[in-house]
C-alpha positions in Angstrom: 25.4 -6.0 -10.5 27.4 -9.0 -12.4 26.3 -12.1 -14.1 27.6 -15.8 -13.4 26.6 -18.0 -16.4 27.6 -21.4 -15.2 25.3 -23.8 -15.4 22.1 -21.9 -14.4 22.2 -17.8 -14.9 22.2 -15.6 -11.5 22.2 -12.1 -11.6 23.7 -10.7 -8.3 24.5 -7.5 -6.3 26.2 -6.2 -3.7 24.4 -4.3 -0.9 26.5 -1.3 1.1 26.0 -1.9 4.8 22.9 -0.6 6.1 20.6 -0.5 8.7 23.2 -1.4 11.0 24.9 -3.9 8.9 28.5 -3.6 9.0 29.8 -5.1 5.7 28.9 -5.5 2.1 25.7 -8.3 1.2 25.8 -10.1 -2.5 22.0 -11.4 -3.5 20.4 -13.0 -6.0 17.8 -11.5 -7.6 15.8 -12.3 -11.0 16.6 -10.9 -14.3 13.2 -8.7 -15.0 14.8 -6.7 -11.6 18.5 -6.9 -12.9 17.3 -5.2 -16.0 15.4 -3.1 -14.8 18.2 -1.9 -12.7 20.0 -1.6 -15.3 18.2 0.3 -17.0 17.6 3.0 -14.3 21.3 3.2 -14.1 21.5 4.0 -17.4 19.0 6.2 -17.2 20.6 8.6 -13.9 24.1 8.2 -16.4 22.3 9.6 -19.2 21.1 12.7 -16.9 24.0 13.8 -15.3 25.7 13.7 -18.8 22.9 16.9 -19.9 24.5 18.5 -16.4 
């Protein structure tokens, strides 16, 4: 996950190969979805640390 702050801010994620694809793919997502993913990852890390 990355944020590019040039003239316009973009939020990008890199997807690993899936559904027959053979290479990673970088896609732009909305700020809202980016923040949701970030929260989900933090929540998952807290669960892992609890065990």
